[in-house]
C-alpha positions, 0 to 999 in steps of 0.5 A: 500500500503506498504511503501518503506524504505528510504535509510539510506546512504547519496546520492553520490555527483554529478559527477562534471567535473569541479573539478580536483584532483592531488595526488602527488606520488613521485619526481624522481631523474631525476626531473620527478614527478609521480602523479595521476590526476582525473576529477570529482572523485578522486577515478578514476584517471590516472597516469602521469609523467612529469618534475617538471616545467610542473607539476606545470604548469599543476596543475595551468592550471587545478586549481587542488585540491591537495589531502592530504596524509590522503585523498590518504590513504583513497582512497587506503583503499577503493580500497583494500576493493573493490579488496579484500572484506575488507580493509587491505588484501594483495594479 
């Protein structure tokens, strides 16, 4: 009976709906904050905008993990790879 090769890539983490992520994007001149919010996987996010104080309450209420600039850049590079076939290509 032939043996099947074992995958060499690490197994992906389980999707954890209790884990929440925020990627801060920008604080606008009118006091609103632009940010990305994710549940379970920081690569799957929605863009949100709210006043600064509401943003702080939102982050506290959701016990978010704030993504670093480096983590955000890694997410951007990964999305480019999927969009264009290799990282760094522009439209």
